[in-house]
Structures are given as C-alpha cells and as structure tokens.
C-alpha positions in Angstrom: -0.1 -0.1 0.1 1.6 3.6 -0.8 0.3 6.4 0.8 -1.6 7.7 -1.9 -4.1 5.1 -0.4 -4.2 6.6 3.2 -5.1 10.1 4.4 -2.9 12.8 3.3 -1.7 14.9 6.3 -1.0 18.2 6.1 -0.3 20.4 8.9 -2.0 24.5 8.4 0.0 26.6 7.2 1.7 24.7 4.7 4.7 26.4 3.9 7.9 25.6 3.4 8.6 24.6 7.0 5.6 22.6 7.6 6.1 20.7 4.4 9.7 20.2 5.6 8.1 18.7 9.2 5.8 16.4 7.0 8.2 15.2 4.8 10.0 14.0 7.8 7.5 12.5 10.3 4.6 11.5 7.3 6.5 11.7 3.9 3.5 11.8 1.1 6.0 9.4 -0.9 6.5 7.0 1.9 5.2 3.1 0.8 4.4 0.5 4.0 6.7 -2.4 3.5 5.7 -5.4 3.2 5.3 -7.1 6.8 8.0 -9.7 8.5 7.2 -13.4 8.9 6.9 -12.6 12.5 7.5 -9.3 14.8 9.5 -9.7 18.3 7.8 -6.6 19.1 5.0 -4.3 17.4 4.4 -0.7 19.0 1.3 1.0 17.9 2.2 4.8 18.3 5.1 6.6 17.2 5.4 9.5 19.9 7.9 9.2 22.5 6.9 6.5 24.1 6.8 4.6 21.1 9.9 5.7 19.5 11.9 4.7 22.5 10.8 1.5 22.9 11.1 0.8 18.7 14.9 2.4 18.7 15.6 1.2 22.0 14.4 -2.5 20.5 16.0 -2.3 17.0 19.2 -0.9 18.4 20.1 -3.7 20.7 21.8 -5.7 17.8 20.1 -9.0 19.0 18.6 -9.3 15.6 15.0 -8.2 16.3 12.1 -7.6 14.0 10.6 -4.7 14.9 7.7 -2.5 13.7 5.7 0.8 14.7 2.6 2.2 13.3 1.6 5.6 13.4 -1.6 7.6 11.6 -0.9 10.7 11.9 2.8 12.6 12.7 5.8 10.8 13.9 7.4 12.1 16.9 3.7 12.6 18.5 2.6 16.1 20.5 6.2 16.2 22.0 7.5 17.3 18.6 4.4 18.7 16.5 1.9 20.1 19.4 3.8 20.2 22.6 6.8 20.6 24.0 8.9 21.7 20.8 6.8 24.5 19.5 5.5 25.8 22.9 8.8 25.8 24.6 9.8 27.9 21.5 7.2 30.6 21.2 7.7 30.9 25.2 11.6 31.4 24.9 10.4 34.2 22.4 7.6 35.7 25.1 10.2 35.4 27.6 12.4 38.8 25.7 8.9 40.6 26.5 9.3 39.7 29.9 12.7 40.6 29.9 11.8 43.7 28.3 9.2 44.4 30.6 11.2 44.4 33.6 14.6 46.2 31.9 13.6 49.7 33.5 13.7 47.8 37.1 17.2 47.1 35.9 18.3 50.5 35.1 17.9 49.6 31.3 15.2 52.2 29.6 13.6 50.9 27.0 9.8 52.7 25.9 7.2 49.8 26.2 4.9 51.4 24.3 6.7 51.1 21.7 7.1 47.0 21.6 6.8 45.9 18.2 5.8 41.4 18.6 5.8 40.4 15.1 3.4 37.4 15.9 3.6 36.0 12.4 7.0 36.0 12.7 7.1 34.4 16.2 5.0 31.4 14.6 7.2 31.0 11.8 10.7 30.6 13.9 8.5 28.1 15.9 7.6 26.3 13.0 11.4 26.4 11.5 12.5 25.1 15.0 10.2 22.2 14.8 11.0 21.0 11.4 14.6 22.0 12.3 14.5 19.2 14.7 11.9 17.0 13.0 14.6 14.6 11.1 15.4 12.7 14.9 11.9 11.3 14.6 11.1 10.5 10.7 10.2 7.8 9.4 13.7 7.2 6.9 15.6 7.6 10.6 14.2 4.6 12.3 13.6 2.6 8.8 17.6 3.1 8.7 17.7 1.8 12.4 15.7 -1.2 11.4 12.4 -0.3 12.4 9.5 -1.7 9.7 7.4 1.9 9.9 3.9 1.6 9.1 1.8 4.8 8.5 -1.8 4.2 8.9 -4.5 3.5 11.7 -3.5 0.2 13.6 -5.9 -1.7 15.5 -5.6 -5.7 17.3 -6.9 -8.1 14.7 -6.6 -11.7 16.9 -4.5 -11.6 19.7 -1.5 -12.1 17.7 -1.8 -9.8 15.1 -1.9 -6.0 14.2 -3.7 -4.7 11.4 -2.6 -1.7 9.3 -4.2 -0.5 6.1 -3.9 -4.1 4.2 -1.4 -5.5 6.4 -1.4 -7.7 9.0 1.5 -8.0 11.6 1.9 -11.1 13.7 4.0 -10.1 16.8 5.1 -12.2 19.6 4.7 -8.8 22.0 3.6 -5.2 21.4 3.3 -2.1 23.1 0.4 0.2 23.1 2.2 4.2 22.6 -1.1 6.0 21.0 -0.9 9.0 23.8 -3.7 11.5 24.9 -5.7 14.7 23.2 -7.4 17.3 24.5 -10.6 16.8 26.8 -13.8 17.6 25.6 -15.7 20.2 27.3 -19.5 20.2 28.1 -19.9 23.7 28.0 -22.9 24.5 26.2 -22.1 26.0 22.6 -18.9 25.7 22.4 -18.4 23.2 19.6 -20.6 25.5 17.2 -18.5 28.2 18.7 -15.0 26.8 17.6 -12.1 26.3 20.0 -8.6 25.9 19.8 -6.4 23.3 22.0 -2.8 22.7 22.0 -3.1 20.5 18.4 -4.7 23.8 16.7 -3.6 26.8 18.3 0.1 26.3 17.0 -1.1 26.6 13.5 -2.1 30.6 14.5 -0.6 32.9 11.8 -2.0 35.7 13.4 -2.3 36.7 17.1 -5.8 36.7 18.6 -6.6 40.6 19.9 -8.9 38.6 22.6 -8.3 35.1 23.8 -9.9 33.0 27.2 -7.8 30.5 27.8 -9.8 27.3 30.0 -7.7 25.6 32.5 -5.1 27.1 34.7 -3.2 23.9 35.0 0.3 24.0 33.6 -0.7 24.5 30.1 -3.3 26.6 30.4 -0.9 28.8 32.9 1.9 28.8 30.4 0.0 29.5 27.3 -1.9 32.5 28.7 1.0 34.0 29.9 3.1 33.5 26.8 0.0 35.0 24.5 -0.3 38.1 26.9 3.5 38.9 26.4 3.1 38.6 22.2 -0.1 40.9 22.7 -3.2 39.2 23.3 -5.6 40.5 26.2 -5.8 37.4 27.9 -8.6 36.2 30.9 -7.7 33.2 32.1 -10.3 30.6 33.6 -10.0 28.4 36.6 -12.7 26.0 38.2 -10.5 25.9 41.5 -9.6 28.5 43.8 -6.0 29.3 42.8 -4.4 28.2 39.9 -2.0 25.2 39.6 -4.3 23.6 42.5 -1.8 20.7 42.2 1.1 22.2 42.8 3.0 23.7 45.9 0.4 26.7 47.2 3.0 29.1 47.5 4.8 28.8 44.4 1.2 28.5 42.6 0.6 32.0 44.8 3.5 33.5 43.5 2.8 32.9 40.5 -1.0 33.8 40.1 0.4 37.0 41.8 2.5 37.5 38.7 0.2 36.9 35.7 -2.5 39.2 37.4 0.9 41.7 37.4 1.1 41.1 33.4 -2.7 42.1 32.7 -3.8 38.7 32.5 -7.6 38.8 34.3 -8.1 35.4 36.2 -11.3 34.2 37.1 -10.8 31.8 39.9 -14.3 29.3 40.9 -15.5 29.7 37.5 -17.8 27.5 36.1 -18.8 28.0 32.1 -22.4 28.1 31.6 -22.3 28.9 27.7 -20.5 30.2 24.5 -22.4 32.0 22.2 -21.1 33.9 19.1 -22.0 37.0 18.4 -20.9 39.7 16.2 -18.4 41.3 18.0 -16.4 37.4 18.2 -17.5 34.5 20.9 -19.0 35.7 24.2 -18.3 33.4 27.1 -20.9 33.7 30.0 -19.5 32.2 33.3 -20.3 32.3 37.2 -17.9 33.2 39.6 -17.9 33.2 43.6 -22.1 33.2 42.8 -22.1 36.4 40.6 -22.6 35.7 36.8 -20.7 37.7 34.1 -19.8 37.3 30.1 -16.7 37.7 28.3 -16.3 38.4 24.4 -12.9 37.4 22.8 -11.9 36.4 19.3 -10.6 32.7 20.2 -11.2 30.4 22.9 -8.1 27.8 23.9 -8.8 25.4 26.1 -6.1 23.7 28.3 -8.0 21.5 31.0 -7.9 18.0 31.2 -6.8 15.1 28.4 -8.3 11.7 27.2 -6.4 8.4 26.1 -6.5 7.4 22.5 -8.3 4.1 22.8 -10.3 4.4 20.3 -10.4 2.3 17.4 -7.7 -0.5 18.5 -10.0 -3.0 19.5 -9.0 -3.7 22.4 -11.5 -6.3 23.5 -10.0 -8.8 20.5 -6.9 -8.6 22.6 -8.3 -9.0 26.3 -6.5 -5.5 27.0 -8.8 -3.7 29.7 -9.1 0.2 29.3 -11.0 3.1 30.6 -12.3 6.2 28.9 -11.0 8.4 31.3 -7.6 7.1 32.8 -6.7 5.1 29.6 -5.2 1.3 29.7 -4.8 -0.7 32.5 -1.7 -2.0 33.1 0.0 -3.0 36.5 3.4 -2.1 37.7 5.6 -3.2 34.9 3.4 -1.3 32.5 1.8 -5.1 31.2 -1.6 -4.8 30.5 -4.5 -7.3 31.3 -3.1 -8.9 28.4 0.4 -10.3 29.3 2.1 -10.1 26.0 0.9 -6.5 25.5 2.6 -3.4 27.0 1.5 0.1 27.3 3.6 3.2 28.0 3.1 7.0 28.0 -0.1 9.4 27.9 -2.6 6.4 27.6 -1.9 4.6 30.8 0.3 6.7 33.1 -1.0 10.2 35.4 2.8 11.6 34.5 1.8 12.9 31.1 5.6 14.6 30.0 7.6 13.2 27.5 10.4 12.4 29.9 8.2 10.1 31.7 7.2 8.4 28.7 11.0 8.5 28.0 11.9 6.5 31.1 8.7 4.4 31.0 9.8 3.1 27.4 13.1 2.2 28.9 11.5 0.1 31.2 9.1 -2.0 28.8 12.4 -2.3 26.9 13.8 -4.4 29.5 10.4 -6.3 30.4 9.5 -7.2 27.1 13.1 -8.5 26.3 15.1 -9.0 29.2 12.8 -10.2 31.8 11.9 -13.6 30.0 15.9 -14.5 30.1 16.2 -13.6 34.3 17.1 -10.3 34.1 15.1 -8.6 36.9 12.3 -6.4 35.9 11.9 -2.7 36.3 9.0 -1.1 38.2 7.6 2.2 37.1 6.5 2.8 40.8 10.4 3.0 41.2 11.1 6.4 38.7 11.8 9.4 40.7 9.9 11.7 38.4 10.5 15.8 38.4 8.5 18.2 36.5 8.6 21.7 35.3 5.8 24.3 34.5 7.3 26.6 31.9 6.1 29.6 33.1 8.4 32.9 33.7 9.1 32.4 36.8 9.4 28.3 36.4 8.0 26.2 39.0 10.1 22.9 39.4 9.1 19.7 41.9 10.6 16.3 42.0 9.5 14.0 44.7 6.6 13.9 47.3 4.7 17.6 48.3 4.7 17.8 51.9 0.6 16.7 52.3 1.4 14.3 50.3 4.1 12.4 52.4 2.1 13.1 55.4 -1.1 11.1 53.9 1.6 8.1 53.3 2.8 8.2 57.2 6.3 9.9 56.9 7.5 12.6 58.9 9.3 15.1 57.3 11.3 18.5 58.2 10.8 21.3 55.5 13.9 23.3 54.8 12.8 26.7 53.1 15.2 28.9 51.4 13.9 32.2 50.0 15.9 34.0 47.3 15.8 36.9 48.8 18.6 35.3 50.5 20.5 34.2 47.8 23.1 36.8 46.2 22.6 35.8 42.2 18.9 36.1 42.8 19.5 39.3 44.0 21.7 40.4 41.9 19.2 38.8 39.2 15.8 41.1 40.6 14.4 37.6 41.3 14.2 37.3 45.0 10.6 36.2 44.9 11.3 32.5 44.1 12.3 29.7 46.3 13.1 26.5 47.4 11.9 24.0 49.5 13.2 20.7 50.5 11.2 18.4 52.5 13.3 14.9 53.9 12.6 12.7 56.3 12.5 13.8 60.0 15.5 13.1 61.7 16.8 12.0 58.8 19.0 13.9 55.8 16.9 11.7 53.2 15.4 14.0 50.6 11.7 13.5 49.9 10.6 16.0 47.5 11.7 19.1 46.6 10.1 22.6 44.9 12.0 25.6 43.5 10.8 28.6 42.0 13.0 30.7 39.7 13.1 31.7 36.2 15.5 28.7 35.3 14.2 26.6 38.1 14.1 23.5 35.6 17.8 23.4 34.7 18.2 23.3 38.8 15.7 20.5 39.7 17.7 18.1 38.4 20.5 18.1 40.7 18.4 17.6 43.5 16.3 14.6 41.4 20.6 13.2 40.7 20.7 13.0 45.0 17.2 11.4 45.2 18.0 8.8 43.0 21.6 8.0 43.9 20.2 8.2 47.4 23.0 11.4 48.1 21.4 12.8 51.1 21.5 16.7 52.5 24.6 15.7 54.9 26.6 15.1 51.4 25.1 18.1 49.1 26.2 20.2 52.0 29.7 19.3 50.7 29.5 19.8 47.4 31.0 23.4 46.2 28.4 25.7 43.8 30.0 28.2 42.0 29.4 31.8 43.6 27.3 33.9 42.8 24.5 30.9 41.1 21.4 30.4 42.3 22.0 26.8 42.7 23.8 27.9 45.3 20.6 27.7 47.2 20.5 24.0 47.3 23.8 24.0 49.5 22.2 26.5 51.7 19.9 24.3 52.4 22.0 21.3 52.9 23.4 23.9 55.2 20.5 24.6 57.5 20.2 20.6 57.7 23.9 20.2 58.7 23.5 23.1 61.6 20.9 21.0 63.0 22.7 18.6 63.7 24.9 20.6 66.1 23.8 20.0 69.7 23.9 22.6 72.5 27.1 20.8 73.8 28.9 20.9 70.5 27.7 24.6 70.2 29.5 25.1 73.7 32.8 23.7 72.5 33.1 25.4 69.3 32.6 28.4 70.9 35.1 27.8 73.3 37.6 26.8 70.8 36.7 29.3 68.8 37.5 31.7 71.7 41.2 29.8 72.2 41.9 30.6 68.9 
C-alpha cells in the first residue's frame, strides 16, 4: 500500500517549514514495507514512548524484528503540538518579559514601542520544529532497522495487528497511542469553535482577545505567553487558585505574576455557555456567586487530557481500559494481556515527554530481557521531576509535604527564600524559593520545589541526589560556584547540617573559637 491509499496529512499552514516537517514525519510518498513473518515487537503509536521503545529494541543488535505504526505524525505531541512548539514561542515571550522588567535593572526601553511580530514568532516556531523533526523521521527509523507503517493500527486477533491491508504478527506488542485534549461539556463551545494544543500552533495571526480555559500547567504557560505576545487574556480556572496540584506558595507567586502582567484571572469559575456574536465569541460564566460574560476572538482549551483508546479493538486481545484513565497496566507497564504492554500518556498519570521516555525504557527491559531472568523494572521506582515553564518556572520532584503525611512519613521542610541568595538578588529575582522536604531525623530527601526563572535547570541536582540516595549532608560538601542561584541548594544542605549541632557541640565550638 502506498501513501496515496492513506489519508494525506497536512499541517496548517503548509509553508516551507511545515512541508519539511511533513516530509520527515509523514512523508507523502511513503510506501509501507512488506511485513515480516513475525515481529518480536510491534509498537502502535510513534510519539516519544513508541519511538524510544522501537529505537531501543532495534538498537540492541540482537537481530530483533521491530515494527512501529503511526496514523498521523511521527514524533507525537511533543514534537508537533507540545513541548517543542510551546517552548519555542515561550522563549519569544520571555524576551518581552525581560523588556518589561528592564527598567528595574536600569535599562530604559520605551515599552509602548515594543513591536511583537506575531507571524514571525510563529514562523520561527515552525522553522525550529521542522529542523528538529528529522530525529523522529520515518526514514531515520527505517535506517535504524525498524519497519515503519503509516496508517491506523488496530488489533485483529490475539497476536496480529492490522494497518491498512497489511497484517502484522507479533510476539509482543506495545500500546503508545498517547492522549488528546479533553472535550468540555460547555453548551455552544463546539459550534463557536475553539483551539487546543493541537491547533493553537497553526495560528498565523495573533488573537487580540483570548480566553484560556484551565489554570493548570498548559493553561498558565500559554496564557502568559500570549499575553506577552500582545493578546488580551482572560484565564478561567475552576479551582480557588491556579496550579491547584502544585505547592500552594509556588502557585501564589505565579498567580500574582500573571495578574500583574495584565491577565484577568477568574477563579472558582463555571463556564455556562458560549455564544457567537458579531463581536466574537461570548462566554457566560459564574464565579463566586456572580454571573458575568466576556467576549473574545479565540478560546483556548487547556484543561484535561483524554487517552486515545478508541478504534484499537482492545477487546479482541483482552486489554482492559477506561475512557478517562486509559489502558490499565500494572507496575511493570503490562496490560491485562501479558503479551501486551503500554507506555506514555495512554496509561500514565505523569503526562510528560521525559516520563514517557523513562517508561519506554522500562518496557524494553520488561518485554525483552525479563524472560531471560534479568530483573524487571517498576514504574513506581522512578523519581520523576517536572517543570511548569512559566516565568518564573516552577519545578518539582518527589513528594509534596501533604503527600508524605498521607503516607505516614514525617518530614521536615527547609525553605530557602531567593531573597537570601546573592545571585537571585543581583538578577532581581528574589520572589522565588527552594523548598526541600527530608525525612524527620534523617537527611534523606523526600521531595523539593523550586520557583525561579530557570528552576527547570536546577531541579536535576536534587533529582540526582534522590536517585542516588545522596542526603543533605553530602550535598553540603558539594562546592557550588559563586554566585549562582543553584547555591540555594547548598544553603538548604548547610541548614540541615546546622541542625546536627547539639547544644554541647555548640558550646565546645564556641570555647575553641575563643581559644584561637
């Protein structure tokens, strides 16, 4: 079957950059290969999880036959409608934020003359995305020894998958079909039309007025980015504060920043109806008992994800699933069919690219090595950091204090405000902080939260310590260059070390100091 028999994929706008993107991740002239007699591994879905599984298995140099199936764009959400495009436009938006803050640093810039060329910002995003896309290309994976099939895959029998007119027999299979933006049950919103992460990056003109639904990480990131790029933004959130799953103090700092930047934040909101009017799209809502409305040009839905479980014919292979939670897996990422595994957004609460990558590595080990007596890996063994890429960034790893309490773990929290970190003061970024939770009576790190402009670059040191069982005592001996904002980590470790000094030790040190 040639691609002329398949659905032709386009990405709006089909300029030179998106044509280049499509030529890599869903080439229009692609010819699906003749299937092997049997595959050691068939992967459905070519997002991060699927690509890592396929490349890892094929790269073991064991002569394994591996196939991957993708119905839309290889690279999945991360490359096409997630991490890569969002962080690229966030970088442009951060420049505007720096200009807004320039006067506080002694640099006078006429802020009313800032000229944001929105079409150019989006063109740069498309250029960057196209430039990266060769890493996930069909041709590259073919060269790695993976049979690449473009089209919709579905299970047919207990050991076969169909894609187009091809039938692929497998020994083991992996479901990595990801998730999509959830549909919201708001009367009138379907008729009025709305954007999601899957369509917002196709914009070529800036929406002058934008409503963002959802005060989680996606909603906050894009609300701030579009505000800085020149849109009037109203951000709706059903909770009492933004990022309600995050550390409350961290969320409070970001919420204040967004409001100060001119975003209208509507909390405890209930969206009742969307109506198309001459002026645009009018949203009727209630908040704290008051009913109001706002008219915008575009609506961006950034609340919730739905797993892509439809049309896989999972019933045929005995794989249990839930329409909200996705495919059911055990701690080894094995489905209710022992020959079929799953990884990524289709089955995990952690919906991050790096989480999908880590899960894929577990799947490789558990599908290919455990049958030979090599130990199996567990999802629960992962120490997972994550970052909300607002400005400031909010980075976290491990447990929050309330989560530790629920597990019966007594913790002590060390809080280092960035107002006590010299580099943060020099940078004019004193509002952030570092919190480290450690077991009470021990230096074992349980979790940490960092609020800083580049918190995502700092959290890995704490993550490394947790993974390698390095406690605060040893962190205290690590020399940190001065001045850096990461010095906050050493300050936290030093604060722990000071708690080890008993009153008698302090008296002795005082006595010895006087003698010297």
